[in-house]
C-alpha positions in Angstrom: 61.6 -37.0 -15.3 59.4 -37.4 -12.2 61.1 -38.7 -9.1 60.1 -41.9 -7.3 58.5 -39.8 -4.6 56.4 -38.0 -7.2 55.3 -41.3 -8.8 54.5 -42.6 -5.3 52.1 -39.6 -4.7 50.4 -40.3 -8.0 50.2 -44.0 -7.1 48.5 -43.3 -3.7 46.0 -40.9 -5.4 45.2 -43.7 -7.9 44.5 -46.2 -5.1 42.1 -43.7 -3.5 40.3 -43.1 -6.8 39.7 -46.8 -7.3 38.3 -47.2 -3.9 41.0 -49.1 -1.9 40.3 -49.3 1.8 42.0 -46.8 4.2 43.9 -49.6 5.9 45.3 -50.9 2.7 46.2 -47.5 1.5 48.0 -46.8 4.8 50.4 -49.7 4.1 50.9 -48.5 0.5 51.9 -45.1 1.9 54.4 -46.1 4.5 56.0 -49.2 3.0 57.1 -47.9 -0.5 58.2 -44.7 1.2 60.8 -46.7 3.2 62.0 -48.3 -0.1 62.3 -44.9 -1.8 64.2 -43.4 1.2 66.6 -46.4 1.2 67.2 -46.2 -2.5 68.0 -42.5 -2.2 70.3 -42.7 0.9 72.2 -45.9 0.0 72.3 -46.0 -3.8 71.5 -42.4 -4.8 68.5 -43.6 -6.9 65.8 -40.9 -7.1 64.2 -41.6 -10.4 62.7 -44.8 -11.9 65.1 -44.9 -14.9 68.0 -45.5 -12.4 66.2 -48.4 -10.6 67.5 -51.9 -11.4 66.7 -55.5 -10.3 69.9 -55.5 -8.3 68.6 -52.7 -6.2 65.4 -54.5 -5.5 67.2 -57.8 -4.7 69.4 -55.9 -2.2 66.3 -54.3 -0.7 64.7 -57.7 -0.2 67.8 -58.8 1.7 67.8 -55.6 3.7 64.2 -56.1 4.8 64.7 -59.8 5.6 67.7 -59.2 7.8 66.6 -55.9 9.4 66.8 -55.7 13.2 64.3 -53.8 15.3 65.4 -51.4 18.1 65.3 -54.4 20.4 67.7 -56.3 18.2 65.1 -58.7 16.9 64.5 -59.7 13.2 61.1 -58.6 11.7 58.3 -61.1 11.8 57.5 -62.9 8.5 54.2 -61.0 8.4 55.9 -57.6 8.7 58.4 -58.6 6.0 55.7 -59.8 3.7 53.7 -56.6 4.2 56.7 -54.5 3.3 57.7 -56.5 0.2 54.1 -57.0 -1.1 53.4 -53.2 -0.8 56.6 -52.5 -2.7 55.6 -55.0 -5.3 52.2 -53.3 -5.9 54.0 -49.9 -6.3 56.5 -51.3 -8.8 53.9 -53.1 -10.8 51.9 -49.9 -11.0 54.9 -48.0 -12.3 55.4 -50.8 -14.9 51.7 -50.4 -16.0 52.2 -46.7 -16.8 55.5 -47.4 -18.5 57.9 -45.9 -15.9 59.9 -49.1 -15.3 60.3 -52.4 -17.1 57.5 -54.9 -16.6 60.0 -57.6 -15.3 61.4 -55.4 -12.5 59.0 -56.5 -9.8 60.1 -60.1 -10.2 63.4 -59.1 -8.4 61.5 -58.7 -5.1 61.5 -62.0 -3.1 58.4 -64.0 -2.5 57.8 -64.3 1.2 56.1 -67.5 2.4 54.2 -67.0 5.6 54.2 -69.9 8.1 50.9 -71.5 8.9 50.4 -70.5 12.5 47.5 -70.1 14.8 46.0 -66.6 15.1 47.5 -64.7 18.0 46.0 -61.9 20.1 42.8 -63.7 20.8 40.8 -63.1 23.9 38.4 -65.5 25.6 35.0 -64.2 26.3 35.8 -63.7 30.0 38.9 -61.7 29.0 36.9 -59.7 26.6 34.3 -58.8 29.2 37.2 -57.8 31.5 38.5 -55.5 28.8 35.2 -53.9 28.1 34.5 -53.3 31.7 37.9 -51.4 31.9 36.4 -48.6 29.8 35.3 -45.6 31.8 31.7 -45.0 30.6 31.1 -42.0 32.8 32.5 -39.6 30.1 31.3 -39.0 26.6 34.6 -40.3 25.1 34.5 -43.4 27.3 30.9 -44.2 26.4 31.7 -43.8 22.7 34.7 -46.1 23.0 32.6 -48.7 24.8 29.9 -48.6 22.1 32.5 -49.0 19.4 34.2 -51.9 21.1 30.9 -53.6 21.8 30.0 -53.3 18.2 33.3 -54.7 17.0 33.1 -57.7 19.3 29.5 -58.3 18.3 29.9 -58.0 14.6 33.5 -58.9 13.8 34.1 -55.9 11.5 37.5 -54.5 10.7 38.6 -51.3 12.3 38.5 -49.5 9.0 34.9 -50.7 8.5 34.0 -49.6 12.0 35.3 -46.0 11.5 33.7 -45.8 8.0 30.2 -46.3 9.4 27.6 -43.6 8.7 24.4 -43.2 10.7 22.3 -44.4 7.7 24.3 -47.7 7.6 23.0 -48.8 11.0 19.6 -50.4 11.4 19.1 -50.5 15.1 15.6 -52.0 15.2 16.8 -55.0 13.2 20.2 -55.1 14.7 22.1 -55.0 11.5 24.6 -52.7 9.7 25.7 -52.2 6.1 29.4 -52.6 5.9 31.6 -51.3 3.1 34.5 -53.7 3.1 37.7 -54.2 1.0 37.5 -53.3 -2.6 34.3 -51.4 -2.0 32.3 -54.6 -1.5 29.2 -54.2 0.7 27.7 -56.8 3.1 25.1 -56.8 5.9 26.3 -57.9 9.3 24.2 -58.6 12.4 25.0 -57.4 15.9 23.6 -58.3 19.3 21.4 -56.7 21.9 24.2 -55.4 24.1 25.9 -53.6 21.2 22.5 -52.2 20.1 21.8 -50.8 23.6 25.2 -49.0 23.7 24.9 -47.6 20.2 21.4 -46.3 20.9 22.4 -44.7 24.1 25.5 -43.1 22.5 23.4 -41.9 19.6 20.7 -40.3 21.7 22.6 -39.0 24.7 26.3 -38.6 23.8 26.6 -38.0 20.1 24.7 -34.7 20.2 27.2 -33.4 22.7 30.0 -33.5 20.1 28.1 -33.0 16.9 29.0 -29.6 15.3 27.5 -29.9 11.8 23.8 -30.9 11.5 24.7 -32.7 8.2 27.5 -34.8 9.7 26.9 -38.4 8.5 29.6 -40.2 10.5 28.3 -42.4 13.3 31.3 -42.1 15.6 32.4 -38.5 16.3 35.6 -37.3 18.0 35.8 -34.2 20.3 35.9 -31.9 17.4 32.7 -33.3 16.0 34.4 -35.0 13.0 34.6 -38.7 12.1 36.7 -40.6 14.6 40.2 -41.0 13.2 42.2 -44.2 13.5 45.0 -42.8 15.6 42.6 -41.5 18.3 40.7 -44.8 18.5 44.0 -46.7 18.7 45.4 -44.5 21.5 42.2 -45.0 23.5 42.2 -48.7 23.0 45.8 -49.0 24.1 45.0 -47.1 27.3 42.0 -49.4 28.1 44.0 -52.5 27.4 46.7 -51.3 29.8 44.1 -50.8 32.5 42.7 -54.2 32.0 46.1 -55.8 32.6 45.5 -58.8 30.2 48.2 -61.3 29.3 47.4 -60.9 25.6 48.6 -58.1 23.5 45.4 -56.3 22.4 44.9 -54.6 19.0 41.9 -53.5 17.1 42.1 -56.8 15.1 41.8 -58.7 18.4 38.1 -58.1 18.4 37.7 -59.6 14.9 39.8 -62.7 15.8 38.0 -63.2 19.1 34.6 -62.8 17.4 35.6 -65.5 14.9 37.0 -67.9 17.5 34.0 -67.7 19.7 31.5 -68.3 16.9 33.4 -71.3 15.6 34.0 -72.7 19.1 30.3 -72.6 19.7 29.4 -74.4 16.5 28.6 -71.7 14.0 28.4 -72.7 10.4 31.7 -71.7 8.7 29.9 -70.4 5.7 27.9 -68.0 7.9 31.1 -66.8 9.6 32.8 -66.3 6.3 29.9 -64.1 5.1 29.9 -62.1 8.3 33.6 -61.4 8.0 33.5 -60.6 4.3 36.0 -63.3 3.4 36.2 -64.8 -0.1 36.6 -68.4 1.1 36.1 -70.5 4.1 39.7 -71.7 3.8 40.7 -68.5 5.5 39.0 -69.8 8.6 41.1 -72.9 8.9 43.6 -71.5 11.4 40.6 -70.6 13.7 39.3 -74.1 13.7 42.7 -75.3 15.0 42.1 -73.1 18.1 39.3 -75.3 19.2 41.6 -78.4 19.5 41.5 -78.3 23.3 37.7 -78.5 23.1 38.0 -81.4 20.7 40.3 -83.2 23.1 37.8 -82.7 25.9 35.0 -84.0 23.7 37.2 -87.0 22.7 37.9 -87.9 26.3 34.3 -87.5 27.3 32.7 -89.4 24.4 35.1 -92.0 22.9 34.2 -95.5 24.2 37.8 -96.4 24.8 38.3 -93.4 27.0 35.3 -94.4 29.0 36.8 -97.9 29.4 39.9 -96.4 31.0 37.8 -94.6 33.6 
């Protein structure tokens, strides 16, 4: 019989074949791998026929009470990501008959609290971050072009890195984005992002291009498509130089893009389409971020407030 690790490799290959996004696959790689390692080291379970609901219930408790190296419990979002990735793996094994169909029900349902989005930069903070990029080097100019495009378009980092040259229509300031589940959408981007992309493409990309047939827009030093880990490392270095009070991640650009559009009166339906979301309900937390603006408007416009002045 195949081991859980062997089934997991087959599972990941299946996810790639059906077109799952690289970001989603990354969580499906690392999260179930933790479950498999724990099952083997703590319970001696290496094959699916030995796996029971009691094991998965114990794993749910283990994840919920796990402490980080700093002695802190995991955030609800981290717990949910782990459990839901495990659930997808278990359900897949049930589909192919490796485990009973009822087994996944032993994993707990994690309810995420309704909180405001964190890691959001104001426009002034964003400009400060962008200016912290050293654009005198090919690598720095590439990073600035990528960050300008992310802030201007609101794309996910996986969508950014997946861009090919043919996907970007510079004259019309729009790009074809391949999102989650292989869904495609057109997104606009602004003049500033267009200028940086054009300059990068004409002056800097040829310096790193090795193969004439390379389709990727963003190239690393070796002339290949920019990998996530390289982009992430460079972003962390820039964020440290900018000395911002907000923890900056790649998703900060998408959140900041969304917040600024809504704060400046953008139609929620248009924002939803730009982000590639299924429903405008996903934007509700962002509308709460503008409550300070609403209070200012209330104080300025309500007749009773005028009376008090």
